[in-house]
C-alpha positions as CSV (number, residue, x, y, z in Angstrom):
1,X,110.6,78.5,90.2
2,X,112.3,75.2,91.0
3,X,112.8,72.7,88.3
4,X,110.5,69.7,88.1
5,X,107.8,70.9,90.5
6,X,104.6,69.1,89.6
7,X,101.0,69.7,90.8
8,X,97.7,68.0,90.2
9,X,94.6,70.0,90.7
10,X,91.1,68.3,91.0
11,X,88.5,71.0,90.4
12,X,84.9,71.8,89.8
13,X,83.3,75.2,89.8
14,X,83.2,75.5,93.6
15,X,86.5,73.9,94.9
16,X,90.0,73.0,93.9
17,X,92.1,70.4,95.6
18,X,95.9,70.6,95.1
19,X,98.1,67.6,95.2
20,X,101.8,67.9,94.8
21,X,103.9,65.2,93.1
22,X,105.6,63.3,94.6
23,X,103.2,63.7,97.4
24,X,105.0,61.8,100.1
25,X,105.0,64.7,102.5
26,X,102.4,67.1,100.9
27,X,99.3,68.3,102.6
28,X,96.0,68.4,100.7
29,X,95.4,72.1,100.2
30,X,91.9,73.3,99.1
31,X,90.6,76.6,97.7
32,X,86.8,77.1,97.6
33,X,84.9,79.6,95.6
34,X,83.1,82.3,97.5
35,X,80.1,82.0,95.3
36,X,78.1,79.8,97.6
37,X,74.5,78.7,97.4
38,X,73.6,81.4,99.9
39,X,75.4,84.1,97.9
40,X,73.5,82.9,94.7
41,X,70.1,83.2,96.5
42,X,71.0,86.6,97.8
43,X,72.0,87.8,94.4
44,X,69.0,86.3,92.7
45,X,66.8,88.5,95.0
46,X,68.3,91.5,93.3
47,X,67.7,90.0,89.8
48,X,69.2,87.5,87.4
49,X,71.6,90.0,85.9
50,X,73.0,90.8,89.3
51,X,73.4,87.1,90.1
52,X,75.2,86.5,86.8
53,X,77.6,89.4,87.3
54,X,78.3,88.3,90.9
55,X,78.9,84.7,89.8
56,X,81.3,85.8,87.1
57,X,83.2,88.0,89.5
58,X,83.5,85.3,92.1
59,X,84.5,82.7,89.5
60,X,87.2,85.0,88.2
61,X,88.5,85.5,91.7
62,X,88.5,81.7,92.3
63,X,90.5,81.1,89.0
64,X,92.9,83.9,89.9
65,X,93.6,82.3,93.3
66,X,94.3,79.0,91.6
67,X,96.6,80.7,89.1
68,X,98.6,82.2,92.0
69,X,99.4,78.7,93.2
70,X,100.2,77.3,89.7
71,X,102.8,79.9,89.1
72,X,105.1,78.0,91.6
73,X,105.2,74.9,89.4
74,X,106.6,73.7,86.1
75,X,104.0,71.0,85.3
76,X,100.3,71.1,86.2
77,X,97.5,68.5,85.6
78,X,94.0,69.9,85.8
79,X,91.4,67.3,86.2
80,X,87.8,66.9,87.4
81,X,84.2,66.3,86.5
82,X,83.1,69.6,85.3
83,X,84.1,72.2,82.6
84,X,85.9,74.3,85.2
85,X,89.2,72.6,84.3
86,X,88.7,73.7,80.6
87,X,87.6,77.2,81.6
88,X,90.8,77.6,83.8
89,X,93.0,76.1,81.2
90,X,91.8,78.6,78.6
91,X,92.3,81.5,81.0
92,X,95.9,80.3,81.9
93,X,96.8,79.7,78.2
94,X,95.8,83.4,77.4
95,X,98.1,84.7,80.1
96,X,101.8,85.0,79.3
97,X,102.7,84.4,83.0
98,X,101.9,80.7,82.4
99,X,103.6,80.2,79.0
100,X,106.5,78.3,80.4
101,X,104.3,76.0,82.6
102,X,103.2,72.7,81.0
103,X,99.6,72.4,81.7
104,X,97.5,69.2,80.8
105,X,93.8,68.7,81.1
106,X,92.0,65.4,81.8
107,X,88.4,64.4,82.6
108,X,87.8,62.6,85.9
109,X,84.9,61.8,88.1
110,X,84.2,62.9,91.7
111,X,87.0,61.4,93.8
112,X,88.1,60.9,97.4
113,X,91.4,62.6,98.5
114,X,93.3,59.2,98.2
115,X,91.8,58.6,94.7
116,X,92.9,62.1,93.7
117,X,96.5,61.4,95.0
118,X,96.5,58.1,93.1
119,X,95.3,59.8,89.9
120,X,98.1,62.4,90.2
121,X,100.7,59.8,91.0
122,X,99.7,57.6,88.1
123,X,99.6,60.5,85.7
124,X,103.1,61.9,86.6
125,X,104.7,58.4,86.9
126,X,103.6,57.6,83.4
127,X,104.9,61.0,82.0
128,X,108.2,60.4,83.7
129,X,108.6,57.0,81.9
130,X,107.9,58.5,78.5
């Protein structure tokens, strides 16, 4: 793991947008949950218990995929409009693979890609000045 690698992740329960800092040459990478509206409807046909089990399984896979990306960074900012950022934070804090990664959580509204990049730049620029 290289020193000083920083990453911002805007996420909700269905999608995670990854923004590297500094993001002068970064691309905007996205991971989407496989628990789509269609998958939910199909699982509901088999019963609410089946739907809940399927949702938990897909959410766990979604968070695991995000965790695999986070392992390559020293500092991570999780932000977004839903509780997904807090759920992911709690999962990461319980896993010793992430104990040496500084992870912060902040609330944020729905944002365009440029607003997400600005949010990440502002956050890490202010933490550098401290």
